[in-house]
Each structure stands twice: as structure tokens, then as C-alpha cells.
N, C-alpha and C positions, 0 to 999 in steps of 0.2 A: 269701149267706146267705138261707135260706128265710124266708118271712114267719112261720112258726110258731116258728122258732128266735129270730127277732128279738123276737117277743112274749114269749117265755119270758125272754130276756135283759133286756128292758125291765122286765118284772114283777119279776124278781129284783133289779134295780137300785133298785127303789122300796120294797123291804121295809124296814120300820123295824127296826133292830137294837137289841136291848136287852141290857145286861150284867147284868140282874137275877139271872140264874142264878149269877153269880160275885160279885155285890155283897155277899153274906152272909158272904164269907170275908175275914178280916183280911189274909191274905197277898195277896189280889188288890188291896186298897187300899194295902198297903205297896208293892207293885210299881208301881202307878200313881203314887203319891206320889214314890217314888224316881226314877222316870223324869222327872217334872217338876222335882224338886229338882236332880238331877244334870245335867240339860240346862242349867238356869240357872247352876249352879255352874261347869260346864265353860266356859260363856261368860264368866264372871267371871274365871277364872284363865288362860284361853287366851292373852290378850294378854301375860301374863307368861311364856309358854312352858311352862306347866305343864298337866298333866292331873290328874285326881283321884288317881291312884296315885302320880305323882311328887310332888305336893303332900303326900300322906300320908307318903311315905317321908322327904321332907325335914323335915317337921314332927317326925316321930319321932326323926330324927337330931339335930335342934336341941334337942329336949326331953330326949334321952337320950344325950348325947355319949359316945362310947366303946362304945356297944352293938355287939354282933357281928352280922354279916350274918344268921346263923341266928336270932338273937333277933328281928331286924326281920322276917324272913320269917314267923316264928310270930306276931308281934304283928299283922301285916297280913293274915295268912291267905293268903299268896302262896307259890306253889311256889318253891323256892330257885333253880332255873334261870331262872325268869321274873324274879326279883328282881335277878339279876346284870345283866340288860339294863337295868333301871330304874336301878340304881346306876351302871352304865357311863355312862348319859346324864347323871346328876347330876355324876359325877366329871369327865367330858369338858367340862362347862360350868363347871367350877371351883366347884361348890357344896358338894361334900363331898370328904373325903379318906378313903382306905382304907389303914390301917396294919396291918401284921402284928402280931399279939398275941405278945409275947415268950414267954409260957408255952405257946403253942399255935401253932406256925408255920403250921398249916392255916387258922387263923381270922384274920379281919380286923376291926379296930375301926373304926367309922365316926364321923367327926367333921365338923361343919359348918365351912365356911370363912367368913371375914367376908362374902364375896359371898353365900354360902348363907344366912347369918343375915339379911342385908338383904333378899334375895328372899323369905325366909320371912315377914318382917315385912310386906312389901308384899302378899303373898298372903293372909296372915291378915286384913289389913284388907279385902281384896276379898271373902274368904269371909264375914267378919262383915257386910259390906254386903249380900251376897247373902242371908244368912239373915234379916237385918232386913227386907229387901224381900219375901222369900217368906213370912215369918211375920207380916207386918204385921197381919193380921186375926185372929191367934191370941192369946188372952189368955195372960198369964204362967202362970196356973194350968193352963190346958190344955197349954201347952208343957211344964211340969214333969210333968204327968200322962203325957204322951206319952213323955217321956224315961224315966220310971219303967217304963212298960209295955214299951218297947223294951229297956231294960236287963234286965227280968225275962225277956223272950223270949230275949235273947242269952245270959244266964247261967243260965237255967233248965234243966230236964231235957232239952229239945230243942236248947239253944243250945250254942255252942262257946266 
């Protein structure tokens, strides 16, 4: 490498990088916060053999026993073929059952097994501990305000 190229590379390596151009956008902060939160949450539930999507699917099945796969896909905003892979994993692990719906032989009703309920309880405790740790410096009022803002975005004109 020539001396000139090395000087250019060294100068580029020492440029201070600022995200100020993005910091004015709420979406930028949401993405950065989501990265931090999800990284910690994944660490909290990984020892239980769960990922965010498998925990979410299990939680919805526990809370809504008997829901159909199509309902779960819609609730989680997951493409149906992708959901099948997630449900296969949960079923193979003995955490849920899929039973044909008598009135619609193409549909399956999802139900948690006792093992699924037990794992859900363990995972919920891990998620609650994760949130308590991550939000320790956030007041109850600020947390409530954040939840209201996020719900407004989610359910507002641009939300799903």
C-alpha cells in the first residue's frame, strides 16, 4: 500500500462519526432501542430454548387456547408458511398441540400442553426480569407514556 493511501485510510479511521442527522427521527430511536431490548431479551429466554418469535407464539397459544393457526399468524404479523416452521418446533418439543377443527378440516386449533404452560411461566418470569432490568431507570409515568405513544403509532393511521 502506498504512503498516500495509508494516510487517507488512517485519516478516515479517525473521523468522528455523528448520528445527529438521524437522531431527530423517532423511528431511528425506536430501532436503536429495539436492538438493545431484543438483544437482552434474547439472552434472557435463550437458556429456555426460546427466541422472541417462539416465545410470542407460545404466549399467544397459552392466552388464547384453541385459536387457529391463521389467527395466530395475523396476530403476530407472521407469514403463514413461516408460522408453520415455528409451530412445528413448538409441537416437536411437546409445548403445543395442533388439532383439526371439526367444522373446518383445513384449520388447526392450537392448544398448550402442560409442558408448554410450565415453559411459558418460566419464560414470562425471565421476560419480566429482563424488562425490570432494562427499564430500571425509567419512571412509571415515562413507561406509561411510552406505551401510549407506541400504541398510538401501532393503531394509528400508519399502523397495522
